[in-house]
C-alpha positions in Angstrom: -38.7 46.3 3.3 -41.1 46.0 6.3 -39.9 46.0 9.9 -40.7 42.3 10.1 -38.7 41.5 7.0 -35.8 43.6 8.4 -35.7 41.6 11.7 -36.2 38.3 10.0 -33.2 38.9 7.8 -31.2 39.3 11.0 -32.7 36.1 12.3 -31.7 34.2 9.2 -28.2 35.6 9.4 -27.9 34.2 13.0 -29.4 30.9 11.8 -26.7 30.6 9.2 -24.1 31.0 12.0 -25.8 28.1 13.9 -25.6 26.0 10.7 -21.8 26.6 10.5 -21.5 25.3 14.0 -23.5 22.1 12.9 -26.5 23.3 14.9 -30.0 23.2 13.4 -30.2 26.7 11.8 -32.9 28.3 14.0 -32.4 31.7 15.6 -34.5 34.2 17.6 -34.3 37.9 18.2 -36.3 39.8 20.8 -36.9 43.5 20.3 -38.6 46.0 22.6 -41.3 48.5 21.9 -38.7 51.1 20.8 -37.4 48.7 18.2 -34.1 47.9 20.0 -32.6 44.5 20.3 -33.0 43.1 23.8 -31.5 39.7 23.0 -30.7 37.2 20.3 -29.7 33.6 20.2 -29.4 30.5 18.0 -29.9 26.9 18.7 -27.1 25.3 20.8 -28.7 21.9 21.5 -25.9 19.9 20.0 -22.9 21.7 21.3 -24.2 22.2 24.8 -25.9 18.8 25.0 -29.0 20.6 26.1 -32.5 19.5 25.0 -33.7 23.0 26.1 -31.0 24.7 24.0 -33.5 26.2 21.5 -33.0 29.7 20.2 -36.3 31.0 21.6 -35.6 29.7 25.1 -32.1 31.1 25.1 -33.3 34.5 23.8 -36.1 34.7 26.4 -33.8 33.8 29.3 -31.3 36.4 28.2 -34.0 39.1 27.7 -35.4 38.4 31.2 -32.0 38.8 32.8 -31.2 41.9 30.8 -34.5 43.6 31.6 -34.5 42.3 35.1 -38.1 41.0 34.6 -39.6 37.7 33.5 -42.5 39.6 31.9 -41.5 40.7 28.4 -44.8 42.4 27.9 -44.0 44.9 25.2 -41.5 42.7 23.3 -41.7 40.9 19.9 -39.9 37.7 19.3 -38.8 36.8 15.7 -37.7 33.3 14.8 -37.4 31.5 11.5 -39.4 28.4 12.4 -42.7 27.9 14.1 -41.9 27.4 17.8 -42.3 23.9 19.3 -44.5 23.3 22.3 -41.7 24.0 24.8 -40.9 27.3 23.1 -44.5 28.3 22.6 -45.0 27.7 26.3 -42.0 29.8 27.2 -43.4 32.6 24.9 -46.7 32.4 26.8 -45.0 32.3 30.2 -42.9 35.3 29.4 -45.9 37.3 28.3 -44.3 38.3 25.0 -46.7 40.6 23.1 -46.0 39.4 19.6 -44.4 36.4 17.8 -43.3 36.5 14.2 -42.0 33.4 12.5 -41.0 32.5 8.9 -41.8 28.9 8.2 -44.4 26.6 9.7 -43.4 23.3 11.3 -45.8 20.5 10.4 -44.1 18.0 12.7 -43.4 19.9 15.9 -45.2 23.2 15.6 -46.7 24.5 18.9 -48.4 27.6 17.5 -50.6 26.5 14.6 -49.8 23.0 13.4 -49.5 20.2 15.9 -50.7 22.3 18.9 -52.2 25.8 19.2 -50.7 26.8 22.6 -50.9 30.6 22.1 -54.6 30.4 21.0 -55.7 28.2 23.8 -58.9 29.5 25.5 -57.6 28.3 28.9 -54.7 30.7 29.1 -55.0 34.3 30.3 -52.4 36.1 28.1 -52.8 36.3 24.4 -49.7 36.6 22.3 -50.4 38.0 18.8 -48.6 35.9 16.1 -47.9 36.1 12.4 -46.1 33.8 10.1 -44.8 33.6 6.5 -42.2 36.4 6.8 -39.3 35.3 4.5 -40.8 31.8 4.6 -39.0 30.6 1.4 -35.6 31.7 2.6 -36.1 29.9 5.9 -37.4 26.8 4.3 -34.4 26.7 1.9 -31.9 27.2 4.7 -33.5 24.4 6.8 -33.8 22.0 3.8 -30.2 22.6 2.7 -29.0 21.9 6.2 -30.8 18.6 6.6 -30.0 17.5 3.1 -26.3 18.1 3.8 -26.6 16.3 7.2 -28.2 13.3 5.6 -25.5 13.2 2.9 -22.8 13.3 5.5 -24.4 10.4 7.5 -24.6 8.3 4.3 -21.0 9.0 3.5 -20.0 7.9 7.0 -21.9 4.6 6.8 -20.3 3.5 3.5 
């Protein structure tokens, strides 16, 4: 098992916790250059009524406070879905060195699909990024969650 797979397994475990709370099962973990966890979080948009309650935002905020620095220069962030525009912007703003995510997001992706925030020639910090780590597991988790959610809504409307 690679280091990226190891951390992504932890991300998926956290994402499952979010799903149990009826949150979209997305999580993020930030590690430092010594391979220590700096912070971790999962989505809390629904329970906190917060449109910015994405896992990546929460993990970045916590990491900045913990490290007493908004620059997370030597850190890697792991998440199970391609970050949206807001989260990709926060990753850029925090100067995270590397992003690793599992599944691509064709509808809202801010890294490679809808927008390419981190590869924009106008920005002065370049975040390395890689995708596809445990992609199938992440897609299955997300698909199952939304299938269950649709089923519950149909049951309520009958």
